[in-house]
N, C-alpha and C positions, 0 to 999 in steps of 0.2 A: 189562911183562908183564901186572903185575894191573889188575884195574876201574877202582883211583881211580888207578893211579900213570900211566897214559898218557893222550896229551895230543893229540897231534897228527898231521893227514894231512887233505889235500887246502885245506891252511890255515885247518882249524878247532881250534879250542881247547876242552876240558873246563874250563875256570877258572871260571865262575861260582856263585857259591852253596854252602850247603851240598852240593849235591847232585851236585858238581862239574858242572853240565848246562854248556851252550855257550849266550854270550850271542849274541845273534838277527844283532849287526853282522857276525858272524863266516860268517855265511853269505850276507853280499855280498862280503865282502873274500875270501873261497874261489877263487871263479872266477876274480877277479882275479890273484891268486897262481896257480892253475894256468896260464892263458893268457894273462897278460901277462906271461912274464918272459922274459928273454934267454937264445942271445944272439936279436935279431931286431932288424928296422927297421920305425921307425914309417912308416906309408903317410898322405897327403892326403886327408883324409875330409870329406864336406859335409853335413849333415842337411839336409832341408825344412824343419823347425822350429827356429832359433836358441835356444829354449827347451831342447831337446832333445841335450844334449851328448852326443860324438859321438869315439871313437878309433878307431884301428886300426894291428893292425902285422901283419908278415909274418915267420912263424917261420924262422930262420937255422940248417941247410942246409934244415929240410925241405920248405919254399916254404909250408907251411899257415898260414891267416889266422886270426886272431878281431879281433872287433870288438866294442865295447863302447856302450853306449844307455845314457843317465841320463836319466830325465824328471823333471823340477824340478817340473812341472806338476798343479795340484790334481784332474787329470782326465784318461782316459786318452786317448790319441792315438795318430793314426795318423802315421807317418811314413817318408820317404822317402830313404833313404842311398845316397849313391854314394862310392865307394873307387876311388883312385886307380889301375887296371890289373886292375881285380876282373873274372874272368872266370864264367861260368856254373860253379855249384858246388850243394851240398848243405852247409847247417848246422846243426850243435845247435846248439840254444835254452836258455839255464839263466835262469830266472827267478830275480831273487830282490826279493819284494813286503814290506815292512817291515808291512805289515796283514795278511800270511798267511804266515808265516815257516814255513818245513815243518822245525820243530825234530824231531832224532834224539836219542835217549837217549845213543848213543856219537860225539855229532859227524859223522857219516857224512854226505858232502855229496849232495844228492838228487836223483835221475837229472834226465838232459833233461828239459823238457816238451813237446819240440816238434822239429820241424826246418823250417826255412827253405829257400824255393830263392833261389840268385842271378839273377835273368833281366835283360839287357840292361846290365849292370853296373850293378844297382841291388840294393839289400835294401829290400825294404817289409813292416811288420811294425803291429799296434797293441802301444803300449805304456802298459801298466799305469799310474795314477796314482801319481806318488813313488815309481816304481822302478827297478831296476838290472837289463838284460837284455843276457847276453853269448852271443855267437855264435861258433863256430868250428868248423873244417875238421878239427882237429887232434883227430880223435879214427877210432878202426877199431871194426869191427864183431865182431871177434873176441873170442872172451872165454878167460880165464885154464884154464888145463890145471889136472884137478883135483888138490885137493892130498891129498898121501900121505904115507904113513909117519904117521899121527895116532896119539899113543899119550897115556896116563894114567897118572899117578904118584901114587897118596895119599901125603898128607906130613902128617900126621895132624889132629886137630880138625875132621876133616869137608874139610879143605882138598885139593884135587885140581891136579895141574901138567898143563897139557895141552901136549904137543911134536909137530912135525911136523916134514915135510923142506923146504928152501924150496922156492918155485916157481922155474922161471930164464926165464921172460917176461923180458927186457928193460925193460919196459911195467909191473911188476907194483906195483901201488900199496900195499895193505895187507889183508889178511886180515880176517874175520868170523868168530868161533867161537860155536859154536850150541851149546845142551846140554837136552836131552832126557830125562827121568825114566823109568823102567824099570819100578820095582816102587811099590808101593803106592797109596796115594790118590791120588797126583799122575801117575801112569804115562800115557805119553804126552802131559802137560804138557810146553814147552816153548818155546825162542826165544832169540833173537842176547843173549848175556852179555856180549859186547866186542867191539873192532876192537883191531887190535894190528899195526905192521911188524914186530913180532918173530916166531921161531918158537917161540913159548910164549908160554903165558898162565896164570896164574892161578885158579883158582875156588875162592873163599872162601865161597860163599853155598849151597852144594849142601847142606851139612849132613849126609855121611853120607849122603844118601840116595843108592842106585845108578844112575847114569848112562849116557847114551852122551851124547858130542860128537861134532860136525862141525866143520869148517876150509872156508873156501870164499875162495877169493882174487878178488879186486879189481883191475882193472889201471888206469891213467891216464883212461883211457876210462868209467870207470865200470860197465863191464861187469863183470859176475858171473858165475866160474864153478861147476861142476857142483860 
């Protein structure tokens, strides 16, 4: 639960360097880990440009679809992808651009950067140079419920343990923990201090300064609760 001990969610890991930051490559691995896992059936897919690699799976038993495109070209390219049995639908788009990685201090996967509509059995999009793009229909627009039962217990030397009741959503992914100072020169200052799949988190950096804490849940679709 502590800021340095927790390492994994969405397929990202905080293992790089003295500051426990996340290596850039994990932000490319994360959407593949999330959306290209079984049980699933591999689908026949064809790209309009052979230099842009494509793969597609249909998740079972949900019947949702995920498509990955890898542009190995040194320039952006517009591609048209045809997938067997593809029907009209909306896909969320997750972009991993090695030249502009959306690093997060706690390894949280960036949100989707847009949506693409499938028409006439094809997906068409502009793929940035040397990038990976994952599209998926495996998402919901619903957000997790508010996290309840948040309590704070001092454990000496300015350390606090924040605990809460577990959310009951089946698609719960993890929790984000926020701290806001309530007194002194730092009153009103705050922000996210960690992410965890546990139902507690140890804050070692408050230094004994009075603070309030907020915990929000994130689901498998990346939607954030209140």
